[in-house]
VEXPANU-710969 format. One record per residue (C-alpha): residue in one letter; x, y, z; chain; residue number from 0. Coordinates in Angstrom, 3 decimals, always signed. Example, Ala and Ser with C-alpha at 12.3 -4.5 7.8 and 13.67 -1.06 7.14 Angstrom:
REM VEXPANU-710969
A  +12.300  -4.500  +7.800  A  0 .
S  +13.670  -1.060  +7.140  A  1 .
This chain:
REM VEXPANU-710969
M  +150.264  +110.504  +93.375  A  0 .
K  +147.082  +112.557  +93.263  A  1 .
T  +143.909  +110.902  +94.405  A  2 .
L  +140.964  +110.718  +92.024  A  3 .
L  +139.022  +113.224  +94.157  A  4 .
T  +141.904  +115.740  +93.979  A  5 .
I  +142.053  +115.326  +90.207  A  6 .
L  +138.304  +115.889  +89.825  A  7 .
L  +138.342  +119.010  +92.010  A  8 .
T  +141.375  +120.439  +90.207  A  9 .
I  +139.881  +119.893  +86.771  A  10 .
A  +136.616  +121.498  +87.891  A  11 .
L  +138.544  +124.682  +88.674  A  12 .
T  +140.738  +124.787  +85.587  A  13 .
T  +138.337  +123.897  +82.755  A  14 .
Q  +135.398  +126.266  +83.150  A  15 .
N  +135.667  +127.494  +79.542  A  16 .
A  +136.917  +124.265  +78.010  A  17 .
N  +135.160  +123.342  +74.781  A  18 .
Y  +134.785  +119.699  +75.707  A  19 .
H  +131.393  +119.291  +74.040  A  20 .
S  +132.055  +120.773  +70.620  A  21 .
Q  +130.062  +119.147  +67.835  A  22 .
D  +132.554  +120.225  +65.133  A  23 .
K  +134.421  +116.913  +65.363  A  24 .
P  +133.028  +113.550  +64.221  A  25 .
G  +132.317  +111.015  +66.942  A  26 .
L  +129.659  +110.042  +69.437  A  27 .
I  +127.176  +112.656  +70.579  A  28 .
Y  +125.361  +112.379  +73.886  A  29 .
Y  +123.452  +114.756  +76.144  A  30 .
S  +123.293  +115.659  +79.784  A  31 .
P  +120.024  +114.567  +81.429  A  32 .
Q  +117.162  +116.799  +82.467  A  33 .
T  +114.597  +115.946  +85.113  A  34 .
C  +110.835  +116.040  +84.677  A  35 .
I  +108.811  +116.420  +87.876  A  36 .
R  +105.761  +114.165  +87.801  A  37 .
L  +102.872  +114.377  +90.261  A  38 .
D  +100.290  +111.587  +90.382  A  39 .
F  +97.136  +112.622  +92.255  A  40 .
T  +94.924  +109.704  +93.292  A  41 .
Y  +91.275  +110.254  +94.080  A  42 .
T  +88.047  +108.291  +94.199  A  43 .
E  +84.796  +108.827  +92.349  A  44 .
T  +81.832  +107.427  +94.262  A  45 .
I  +78.649  +107.033  +92.214  A  46 .
Q  +75.446  +106.391  +94.138  A  47 .
E  +72.381  +105.332  +92.125  A  48 .
A  +68.990  +105.370  +93.807  A  49 .
G  +66.870  +102.245  +93.645  A  50 .
E  +63.573  +102.514  +91.807  A  51 .
F  +61.779  +101.146  +94.904  A  52 .
A  +63.791  +103.162  +97.454  A  53 .
S  +60.684  +104.627  +99.074  A  54 .
Y  +59.484  +101.089  +99.933  A  55 .
A  +62.809  +99.752  +101.235  A  56 .
E  +62.034  +100.196  +104.938  A  57 .
K  +58.368  +99.179  +104.686  A  58 .
M  +58.885  +95.958  +102.707  A  59 .
L  +62.434  +94.864  +103.624  A  60 .
G  +63.211  +96.785  +106.822  A  61 .
I  +66.121  +98.627  +105.201  A  62 .
K  +66.553  +102.166  +106.575  A  63 .
D  +69.671  +103.387  +104.717  A  64 .
A  +68.524  +103.065  +101.107  A  65 .
I  +69.911  +105.519  +98.556  A  66 .
T  +67.074  +107.861  +97.645  A  67 .
A  +68.823  +110.199  +95.157  A  68 .
N  +71.539  +109.878  +92.523  A  69 .
Q  +74.794  +111.455  +93.659  A  70 .
T  +78.459  +111.513  +92.641  A  71 .
T  +81.143  +112.551  +95.125  A  72 .
Y  +84.939  +112.741  +95.006  A  73 .
A  +87.669  +112.316  +97.608  A  74 .
L  +91.360  +113.154  +97.194  A  75 .
L  +93.474  +110.311  +98.596  A  76 .
G  +96.985  +111.647  +98.091  A  77 .
V  +99.766  +112.446  +95.635  A  78 .
D  +102.891  +110.587  +94.580  A  79 .
I  +105.972  +112.617  +93.597  A  80 .
S  +108.316  +110.994  +91.085  A  81 .
T  +110.630  +111.927  +88.227  A  82 .
R  +111.257  +111.061  +84.596  A  83 .
T  +114.522  +111.653  +82.780  A  84 .
Y  +114.985  +113.037  +79.270  A  85 .
A  +117.913  +114.244  +77.202  A  86 .
D  +118.740  +117.931  +77.611  A  87 .
L  +119.213  +118.995  +73.989  A  88 .
N  +120.710  +122.266  +75.189  A  89 .
R  +123.692  +120.417  +76.665  A  90 .
P  +125.244  +118.198  +73.984  A  91 .
H  +128.681  +116.576  +74.263  A  92 .
T  +130.858  +114.951  +71.622  A  93 .
I  +133.380  +112.158  +72.040  A  94 .
A  +135.591  +112.694  +69.001  A  95 .
A  +137.046  +109.721  +67.145  A  96 .
E  +140.593  +110.253  +68.363  A  97 .
K  +143.316  +107.632  +68.314  A  98 .
N  +144.348  +108.261  +71.895  A  99 .
M  +140.769  +108.160  +73.212  A  100 .
P  +138.913  +104.813  +73.333  A  101 .
W  +135.666  +106.512  +72.358  A  102 .
L  +133.915  +103.335  +71.273  A  103 .
L  +133.864  +102.166  +74.908  A  104 .
A  +131.396  +104.897  +75.899  A  105 .
N  +128.004  +103.487  +76.862  A  106 .
I  +125.169  +105.642  +75.507  A  107 .
N  +121.576  +104.509  +75.879  A  108 .
E  +118.703  +104.860  +73.422  A  109 .
R  +117.789  +108.255  +74.882  A  110 .
G  +121.185  +109.698  +74.070  A  111 .
L  +122.332  +109.721  +77.705  A  112 .
L  +125.785  +108.623  +78.815  A  113 .
V  +125.344  +105.815  +81.341  A  114 .
G  +128.934  +104.631  +81.665  A  115 .
F  +132.276  +103.808  +80.123  A  116 .
N  +133.865  +100.431  +79.496  A  117 .
M  +130.901  +98.710  +81.102  A  118 .
P  +130.360  +94.988  +80.437  A  119 .
Q  +127.458  +94.279  +78.133  A  120 .
P  +124.495  +92.724  +79.950  A  121 .
K  +123.674  +89.155  +79.006  A  122 .
K  +120.589  +88.800  +76.908  A  123 .
E  +117.943  +86.695  +78.546  A  124 .
Q  +116.597  +83.864  +76.464  A  125 .
K  +112.909  +84.257  +75.882  A  126 .
H  +110.989  +81.048  +76.130  A  127 .
P  +107.904  +80.726  +73.958  A  128 .
V  +104.669  +81.113  +75.842  A  129 .
P  +102.612  +77.932  +75.537  A  130 .
Q  +99.386  +78.495  +73.691  A  131 .
N  +96.182  +77.577  +75.441  A  132 .
E  +94.437  +75.077  +73.221  A  133 .
D  +91.209  +75.271  +75.185  A  134 .
K  +88.344  +77.139  +73.625  A  135 .
P  +87.626  +80.562  +75.135  A  136 .
R  +85.236  +80.428  +78.009  A  137 .
H  +82.442  +82.944  +78.369  A  138 .
T  +81.292  +84.093  +81.788  A  139 .
P  +77.598  +83.305  +82.128  A  140 .
V  +75.333  +86.341  +82.516  A  141 .
S  +73.299  +86.408  +85.710  A  142 .
I  +69.670  +87.099  +84.783  A  143 .
I  +67.288  +88.771  +87.214  A  144 .
P  +64.574  +86.191  +87.958  A  145 .
Y  +61.430  +88.206  +87.161  A  146 .
S  +58.363  +86.304  +88.273  A  147 .
E  +55.013  +86.441  +86.486  A  148 .
E  +53.659  +88.594  +89.305  A  149 .
M  +56.529  +91.079  +88.889  A  150 .
V  +55.898  +91.373  +85.152  A  151 .
E  +52.142  +91.817  +85.464  A  152 .
A  +52.248  +94.381  +88.285  A  153 .
K  +50.671  +97.661  +87.159  A  154 .
T  +51.763  +100.118  +89.839  A  155 .
I  +55.182  +100.889  +91.357  A  156 .
E  +54.028  +99.654  +94.752  A  157 .
A  +52.744  +96.402  +93.261  A  158 .
Q  +56.032  +95.901  +91.457  A  159 .
A  +57.928  +96.536  +94.699  A  160 .
Q  +55.745  +93.976  +96.516  A  161 .
A  +56.380  +91.387  +93.824  A  162 .
V  +60.151  +91.961  +93.929  A  163 .
A  +60.179  +91.777  +97.744  A  164 .
K  +58.234  +88.500  +97.579  A  165 .
Q  +60.807  +87.114  +95.113  A  166 .
I  +63.651  +88.102  +97.460  A  167 .
F  +62.044  +86.179  +100.319  A  168 .
H  +61.486  +83.206  +97.985  A  169 .
I  +65.210  +83.159  +97.088  A  170 .
R  +66.120  +83.294  +100.765  A  171 .
E  +63.814  +80.374  +101.527  A  172 .
T  +65.302  +78.344  +98.687  A  173 .
R  +68.810  +78.971  +99.993  A  174 .
M  +67.753  +77.963  +103.516  A  175 .
Y  +66.211  +74.712  +102.254  A  176 .
L  +69.353  +73.882  +100.263  A  177 .
L  +71.613  +74.444  +103.264  A  178 .
S  +69.370  +72.410  +105.566  A  179 .
G  +68.996  +69.580  +103.046  A  180 .
E  +65.216  +69.850  +102.954  A  181 .
V  +64.926  +69.583  +99.171  A  182 .
E  +64.330  +66.477  +97.092  A  183 .
H  +66.670  +67.349  +94.220  A  184 .
A  +69.710  +68.874  +95.889  A  185 .
P  +72.953  +69.455  +93.923  A  186 .
A  +74.942  +66.281  +93.450  A  187 .
D  +78.238  +67.472  +95.004  A  188 .
G  +79.823  +70.320  +96.915  A  189 .
E  +80.987  +72.230  +93.820  A  190 .
A  +77.520  +72.135  +92.285  A  191 .
M  +76.047  +73.321  +95.585  A  192 .
R  +78.517  +76.233  +95.672  A  193 .
L  +77.579  +77.306  +92.138  A  194 .
V  +73.854  +77.206  +92.929  A  195 .
L  +74.277  +79.214  +96.150  A  196 .
N  +76.458  +81.800  +94.383  A  197 .
E  +73.842  +82.252  +91.669  A  198 .
L  +71.080  +82.676  +94.234  A  199 .
E  +73.163  +85.305  +96.030  A  200 .
K  +73.748  +87.207  +92.777  A  201 .
Q  +70.051  +87.188  +91.978  A  202 .
E  +69.148  +88.404  +95.463  A  203 .
T  +71.741  +91.195  +95.259  A  204 .
K  +70.343  +92.428  +91.941  A  205 .
L  +66.805  +92.465  +93.316  A  206 .
I  +67.799  +94.196  +96.573  A  207 .
E  +69.584  +96.910  +94.567  A  208 .
K  +66.143  +97.896  +93.266  A  209 .
F  +65.370  +98.947  +96.847  A  210 .
I  +68.664  +100.104  +98.381  A  211 .
G  +70.301  +101.381  +95.190  A  212 .
K  +73.844  +100.816  +93.964  A  213 .
T  +77.222  +102.297  +94.921  A  214 .
T  +80.211  +102.182  +92.553  A  215 .
I  +83.643  +103.393  +93.659  A  216 .
R  +86.222  +104.099  +90.974  A  217 .
K  +89.854  +105.056  +91.570  A  218 .
C  +91.053  +107.899  +89.325  A  219 .
H  +94.338  +109.669  +88.595  A  220 .
K  +95.354  +113.145  +87.530  A  221 .
Y  +98.910  +113.671  +86.322  A  222 .
I  +100.896  +116.893  +86.371  A  223 .
A  +104.286  +116.966  +84.631  A  224 .
N  +106.744  +119.832  +84.444  A  225 .
I  +110.321  +120.237  +83.230  A  226 .
P  +111.512  +123.439  +84.925  A  227 .
Y  +114.354  +125.108  +83.090  A  228 .
G  +116.439  +128.261  +83.304  A  229 .
E  +119.601  +129.448  +85.008  A  230 .
D  +117.667  +131.991  +87.082  A  231 .
L  +114.663  +129.784  +87.923  A  232 .
K  +114.335  +129.537  +91.698  A  233 .
V  +110.744  +128.450  +92.344  A  234 .
W  +107.774  +126.804  +90.671  A  235 .
N  +104.292  +127.374  +92.057  A  236 .
E  +101.048  +126.022  +90.658  A  237 .
T  +97.519  +125.890  +92.046  A  238 .
L  +94.888  +123.288  +91.211  A  239 .
Y  +91.332  +123.096  +92.498  A  240 .
F  +89.543  +120.041  +93.851  A  241 .
S  +85.875  +119.798  +94.751  A  242 .
E  +84.089  +116.996  +96.589  A  243 .
D  +81.215  +117.452  +94.137  A  244 .
N  +83.177  +117.802  +90.875  A  245 .
G  +86.675  +116.406  +91.432  A  246 .
F  +89.446  +118.446  +89.807  A  247 .
T  +87.828  +121.624  +88.562  A  248 .
D  +88.634  +125.280  +87.893  A  249 .
A  +89.022  +128.337  +90.102  A  250 .
D  +85.420  +129.439  +89.455  A  251 .
N  +84.057  +126.578  +91.543  A  252 .
V  +83.279  +128.181  +94.916  A  253 .
D  +83.125  +124.802  +96.675  A  254 .
A  +86.607  +123.743  +95.564  A  255 .
Y  +89.647  +123.525  +97.829  A  256 .
K  +93.065  +124.668  +96.667  A  257 .
V  +95.800  +122.181  +95.828  A  258 .
N  +99.059  +124.129  +96.033  A  259 .
I  +102.230  +122.790  +94.425  A  260 .
S  +105.465  +124.464  +95.498  A  261 .
A  +109.012  +123.649  +94.381  A  262 .
V  +112.172  +125.478  +95.471  A  263 .
F  +115.236  +124.856  +93.302  A  264 .
Q  +118.863  +124.914  +94.363  A  265 .
H  +121.334  +125.141  +91.502  A  266 .
Q  +124.744  +123.512  +91.625  A  267 .
L  +127.107  +126.447  +92.026  A  268 .
I  +130.124  +126.738  +89.728  A  269 .
Q  +132.990  +129.079  +90.398  A  270 .
T  +133.491  +131.892  +87.923  A  271 .
P  +136.455  +131.625  +85.510  A  272 .
E  +138.211  +134.420  +87.402  A  273 .
S  +137.956  +132.689  +90.785  A  274 .
A  +138.880  +129.361  +89.183  A  275 .
Q  +142.037  +130.807  +87.666  A  276 .
K  +142.961  +132.365  +90.991  A  277 .
A  +142.388  +129.122  +92.875  A  278 .
S  +144.353  +127.036  +90.376  A  279 .
K  +147.309  +129.430  +90.083  A  280 .
G  +150.548  +127.538  +90.258  A  281 .
K  +148.851  +124.153  +90.010  A  282 .
H  +149.275  +121.546  +87.296  A  283 .
T  +146.706  +122.000  +84.522  A  284 .
I  +144.850  +118.795  +83.791  A  285 .
E  +143.541  +118.160  +80.288  A  286 .
P  +139.827  +117.368  +80.268  A  287 .
S  +138.355  +114.323  +78.554  A  288 .
P  +135.112  +114.252  +76.558  A  289 .
I  +133.567  +112.030  +79.236  A  290 .
V  +131.362  +114.448  +81.131  A  291 .
Y  +129.342  +113.777  +84.246  A  292 .
N  +126.753  +115.978  +85.919  A  293 .
L  +126.578  +117.313  +89.478  A  294 .
P  +122.800  +117.759  +89.884  A  295 .
G  +120.959  +120.495  +91.719  A  296 .
I  +117.990  +119.715  +93.926  A  297 .
A  +114.315  +120.574  +94.290  A  298 .
D  +112.309  +120.695  +97.506  A  299 .
I  +108.718  +119.902  +96.506  A  300 .
S  +105.699  +120.356  +98.764  A  301 .
V  +102.035  +119.705  +97.969  A  302 .
Y  +99.231  +121.124  +100.125  A  303 .
Y  +95.516  +120.343  +100.007  A  304 .
N  +93.191  +122.716  +101.830  A  305 .
D  +96.291  +124.203  +103.542  A  306 .
K  +97.375  +120.788  +104.831  A  307 .
L  +100.650  +119.186  +103.717  A  308 .
I  +99.907  +115.903  +101.919  A  309 .
N  +103.382  +115.137  +100.547  A  310 .
K  +106.898  +116.528  +100.617  A  311 .
K  +109.981  +115.286  +98.834  A  312 .
T  +113.505  +116.368  +97.894  A  313 .
I  +114.647  +115.187  +94.459  A  314 .
P  +117.779  +115.732  +92.331  A  315 .
M  +117.377  +118.053  +89.327  A  316 .
A  +119.820  +117.294  +86.541  A  317 .
Q  +119.230  +120.490  +84.519  A  318 .
F  +120.189  +122.640  +87.510  A  319 .
G  +123.515  +120.856  +87.777  A  320 .
A  +127.029  +121.421  +86.485  A  321 .
D  +128.678  +119.466  +83.673  A  322 .
M  +132.128  +118.302  +84.797  A  323 .
P  +134.660  +116.533  +82.525  A  324 .
L  +136.766  +113.676  +83.831  A  325 .
P  +140.546  +114.055  +83.352  A  326 .
K  +141.907  +112.658  +80.112  A  327 .
E  +144.775  +110.909  +81.851  A  328 .
L  +142.193  +108.630  +83.484  A  329 .
F  +141.641  +106.989  +80.076  A  330 .
T  +145.279  +106.330  +79.161  A  331 .
G  +147.226  +103.129  +79.680  A  332 .
K  +146.208  +99.504  +79.481  A  333 .
D  +143.903  +99.398  +82.490  A  334 .
L  +140.945  +101.538  +81.479  A  335 .
P  +138.432  +102.450  +84.171  A  336 .
V  +134.945  +101.023  +84.446  A  337 .
I  +132.632  +103.965  +85.053  A  338 .
V  +128.963  +103.743  +85.969  A  339 .
I  +126.896  +106.921  +85.579  A  340 .
S  +123.356  +107.494  +86.863  A  341 .
E  +120.869  +107.801  +84.017  A  342 .
K  +118.588  +109.947  +86.189  A  343 .
T  +121.099  +112.525  +87.416  A  344 .
G  +124.177  +112.113  +85.230  A  345 .
N  +126.327  +111.831  +88.360  A  346 .
I  +129.019  +109.192  +88.847  A  347 .
I  +127.907  +106.079  +90.684  A  348 .
S  +131.249  +104.304  +90.692  A  349 .
I  +134.730  +104.269  +89.124  A  350 .
S  +136.846  +101.144  +89.279  A  351 .
K  +139.692  +99.465  +87.437  A  352 .
């Protein structure tokens, strides 16, 4: 008796021109998958804001590294290479409503992709109601900068800076007295003490920012998606530009570095009808079924930044694959097979009875 592998190889050679996906007959229609290449570039945006008293930071507080000018810089951290799967509308298949074909057992997902045959239905999980919080919404208190009367009445920038510096030292003294217990009306318990100390620290930070400035770092993403298509498509090249001063920019930016995306595609080769007929001469012809799986091609993807490789990955490409029908005799008899098909590639994961 022929093994399943022998049957699959034989049918691949003898059914090159078989019309196993005709839409002329009523039944279930599904599609072969196609792969979308998705690149996720991660970079940081660092915003530095100068303090209004930056020129007095070293003189009044002894701080030497204060931010003296507003500046925004960018840094490319890396790129993640992933895929998304969609239906290839150029490769439809029909499972006709035939008596000798249990077509209703085909498992087709909401995207129109065949994901299996005769697969058990997954159990639906019972959703438990989320308990409602009966407490009233709580609002985070706003920390207010403690402007003293001297700070408000100061006429010159230097006088204002002196008043703010004096307030910073006053906050530090208050915190020291609280920690040493040298105050008459200390917080009643440890939690109250923690809240008071946290508030003093917030106030000091806001005042110090007037001297040293403020730095905000934000993580950003840039997405590139492409669905390469075509029987003769061999490569995909694309160039982006990234500047430390502007982030992702255009080619006109002389300070930008190149981000080169390169993909080399390998198609799944199929023998020509002439070679298939020659190879199958004298062999038993196997009737194809409307259950079609896909042998995917592959893509070798490389991403370079400033001529340095930052990521490389080999991924399956469904649209560069070959649609192969399973033999019809596999679906006859009482014991029908359980077939699991990859949603991403369309290839067979497992066949069992």
